[in-house]
PyMOL CGO cylinders between C-alpha atoms (Angstrom):
from pymol import cmd
from pymol.cgo import CYLINDER

trace = [
    CYLINDER, -2.50, 2.88, 11.05, 0.69, 3.13, 9.04, 0.3, 1, 1, 1, 1, 1, 1,
    CYLINDER, 0.69, 3.13, 9.04, 1.54, 1.19, 5.87, 0.3, 1, 1, 1, 1, 1, 1,
    CYLINDER, 1.54, 1.19, 5.87, 4.15, -0.80, 7.82, 0.3, 1, 1, 1, 1, 1, 1,
    CYLINDER, 4.15, -0.80, 7.82, 1.56, -1.96, 10.38, 0.3, 1, 1, 1, 1, 1, 1,
    CYLINDER, 1.56, -1.96, 10.38, -0.80, -3.13, 7.65, 0.3, 1, 1, 1, 1, 1, 1,
    CYLINDER, -0.80, -3.13, 7.65, 1.80, -4.94, 5.54, 0.3, 1, 1, 1, 1, 1, 1,
    CYLINDER, 1.80, -4.94, 5.54, 3.69, -6.67, 8.36, 0.3, 1, 1, 1, 1, 1, 1,
    CYLINDER, 3.69, -6.67, 8.36, 0.60, -8.80, 9.04, 0.3, 1, 1, 1, 1, 1, 1,
    CYLINDER, 0.60, -8.80, 9.04, -0.42, -9.19, 5.39, 0.3, 1, 1, 1, 1, 1, 1,
    CYLINDER, -0.42, -9.19, 5.39, -0.19, -12.81, 4.18, 0.3, 1, 1, 1, 1, 1, 1,
    CYLINDER, -0.19, -12.81, 4.18, -1.78, -12.54, 0.74, 0.3, 1, 1, 1, 1, 1, 1,
    CYLINDER, -1.78, -12.54, 0.74, -0.15, -13.43, -2.56, 0.3, 1, 1, 1, 1, 1, 1,
    CYLINDER, -0.15, -13.43, -2.56, -1.49, -10.37, -4.39, 0.3, 1, 1, 1, 1, 1, 1,
    CYLINDER, -1.49, -10.37, -4.39, 0.76, -7.62, -5.60, 0.3, 1, 1, 1, 1, 1, 1,
    CYLINDER, 0.76, -7.62, -5.60, 0.65, -4.35, -3.66, 0.3, 1, 1, 1, 1, 1, 1,
    CYLINDER, 0.65, -4.35, -3.66, -0.37, -1.05, -5.21, 0.3, 1, 1, 1, 1, 1, 1,
    CYLINDER, -0.37, -1.05, -5.21, 0.15, 2.17, -3.23, 0.3, 1, 1, 1, 1, 1, 1,
    CYLINDER, 0.15, 2.17, -3.23, -1.77, 5.22, -4.45, 0.3, 1, 1, 1, 1, 1, 1,
    CYLINDER, -1.77, 5.22, -4.45, -0.87, 8.69, -3.16, 0.3, 1, 1, 1, 1, 1, 1,
    CYLINDER, -0.87, 8.69, -3.16, -4.03, 10.81, -3.33, 0.3, 1, 1, 1, 1, 1, 1,
    CYLINDER, -4.03, 10.81, -3.33, -1.99, 14.03, -2.91, 0.3, 1, 1, 1, 1, 1, 1,
    CYLINDER, -1.99, 14.03, -2.91, 0.34, 13.58, -5.90, 0.3, 1, 1, 1, 1, 1, 1,
    CYLINDER, 0.34, 13.58, -5.90, -1.91, 11.14, -7.84, 0.3, 1, 1, 1, 1, 1, 1,
    CYLINDER, -1.91, 11.14, -7.84, 1.07, 8.81, -8.11, 0.3, 1, 1, 1, 1, 1, 1,
    CYLINDER, 1.07, 8.81, -8.11, 0.72, 5.01, -8.07, 0.3, 1, 1, 1, 1, 1, 1,
    CYLINDER, 0.72, 5.01, -8.07, 3.50, 2.57, -7.22, 0.3, 1, 1, 1, 1, 1, 1,
    CYLINDER, 3.50, 2.57, -7.22, 3.30, -1.19, -7.68, 0.3, 1, 1, 1, 1, 1, 1,
    CYLINDER, 3.30, -1.19, -7.68, 5.26, -3.71, -5.60, 0.3, 1, 1, 1, 1, 1, 1,
    CYLINDER, 5.26, -3.71, -5.60, 5.61, -7.48, -5.80, 0.3, 1, 1, 1, 1, 1, 1,
    CYLINDER, 5.61, -7.48, -5.80, 7.54, -7.62, -2.51, 0.3, 1, 1, 1, 1, 1, 1,
    CYLINDER, 7.54, -7.62, -2.51, 6.03, -6.27, 0.70, 0.3, 1, 1, 1, 1, 1, 1,
    CYLINDER, 6.03, -6.27, 0.70, 9.48, -5.62, 2.24, 0.3, 1, 1, 1, 1, 1, 1,
    CYLINDER, 9.48, -5.62, 2.24, 10.28, -3.07, -0.49, 0.3, 1, 1, 1, 1, 1, 1,
    CYLINDER, 10.28, -3.07, -0.49, 6.86, -1.43, -0.04, 0.3, 1, 1, 1, 1, 1, 1,
    CYLINDER, 6.86, -1.43, -0.04, 7.50, -1.15, 3.71, 0.3, 1, 1, 1, 1, 1, 1,
    CYLINDER, 7.50, -1.15, 3.71, 10.96, 0.32, 3.07, 0.3, 1, 1, 1, 1, 1, 1,
    CYLINDER, 10.96, 0.32, 3.07, 9.59, 3.00, 0.71, 0.3, 1, 1, 1, 1, 1, 1,
    CYLINDER, 9.59, 3.00, 0.71, 6.23, 3.83, 2.31, 0.3, 1, 1, 1, 1, 1, 1,
    CYLINDER, 6.23, 3.83, 2.31, 6.22, 2.22, 5.78, 0.3, 1, 1, 1, 1, 1, 1,
    CYLINDER, 6.22, 2.22, 5.78, 5.73, 5.38, 7.81, 0.3, 1, 1, 1, 1, 1, 1,
    CYLINDER, 5.73, 5.38, 7.81, 2.95, 6.97, 5.78, 0.3, 1, 1, 1, 1, 1, 1,
    CYLINDER, 2.95, 6.97, 5.78, -0.54, 6.78, 7.34, 0.3, 1, 1, 1, 1, 1, 1,
    CYLINDER, -0.54, 6.78, 7.34, -3.08, 4.61, 5.52, 0.3, 1, 1, 1, 1, 1, 1,
    CYLINDER, -3.08, 4.61, 5.52, -6.20, 6.46, 4.33, 0.3, 1, 1, 1, 1, 1, 1,
    CYLINDER, -6.20, 6.46, 4.33, -7.88, 3.30, 3.04, 0.3, 1, 1, 1, 1, 1, 1,
    CYLINDER, -7.88, 3.30, 3.04, -7.10, -0.18, 1.78, 0.3, 1, 1, 1, 1, 1, 1,
    CYLINDER, -7.10, -0.18, 1.78, -8.93, -2.66, -0.41, 0.3, 1, 1, 1, 1, 1, 1,
    CYLINDER, -8.93, -2.66, -0.41, -8.26, -6.19, -1.61, 0.3, 1, 1, 1, 1, 1, 1,
    CYLINDER, -8.26, -6.19, -1.61, -9.31, -6.47, -5.25, 0.3, 1, 1, 1, 1, 1, 1,
    CYLINDER, -9.31, -6.47, -5.25, -9.44, -10.22, -5.89, 0.3, 1, 1, 1, 1, 1, 1,
    CYLINDER, -9.44, -10.22, -5.89, -10.50, -9.89, -9.52, 0.3, 1, 1, 1, 1, 1, 1,
    CYLINDER, -10.50, -9.89, -9.52, -7.38, -7.81, -10.25, 0.3, 1, 1, 1, 1, 1, 1,
    CYLINDER, -7.38, -7.81, -10.25, -5.16, -9.80, -7.84, 0.3, 1, 1, 1, 1, 1, 1,
    CYLINDER, -5.16, -9.80, -7.84, -4.00, -6.74, -5.87, 0.3, 1, 1, 1, 1, 1, 1,
    CYLINDER, -4.00, -6.74, -5.87, -4.02, -5.03, -2.51, 0.3, 1, 1, 1, 1, 1, 1,
    CYLINDER, -4.02, -5.03, -2.51, -4.66, -1.32, -3.05, 0.3, 1, 1, 1, 1, 1, 1,
    CYLINDER, -4.66, -1.32, -3.05, -3.50, 1.04, -0.30, 0.3, 1, 1, 1, 1, 1, 1,
    CYLINDER, -3.50, 1.04, -0.30, -4.32, 4.75, -0.42, 0.3, 1, 1, 1, 1, 1, 1,
    CYLINDER, -4.32, 4.75, -0.42, -2.06, 7.22, 1.37, 0.3, 1, 1, 1, 1, 1, 1,
    CYLINDER, -2.06, 7.22, 1.37, -1.79, 11.01, 1.55, 0.3, 1, 1, 1, 1, 1, 1,
    CYLINDER, -1.79, 11.01, 1.55, 1.85, 12.14, 1.54, 0.3, 1, 1, 1, 1, 1, 1,
    CYLINDER, 1.85, 12.14, 1.54, 1.13, 15.82, 2.34, 0.3, 1, 1, 1, 1, 1, 1,
    CYLINDER, 1.13, 15.82, 2.34, -1.34, 17.45, 4.68, 0.3, 1, 1, 1, 1, 1, 1,
]
cmd.load_cgo(trace, "trace")
């Protein structure tokens, strides 16, 4: 599944955090359209909804 596929159906009000496990870089988005624009075609390694921190955490791997 790609980031775009996950976020297009996402209806939550949490902010979105995308973590790249290759570069150890984390990006935070308040708008899912911007997250899709920047990371939409990267495959999702894992995703978690952290309700105590009010965020959706998506892990990707930008390089193979």
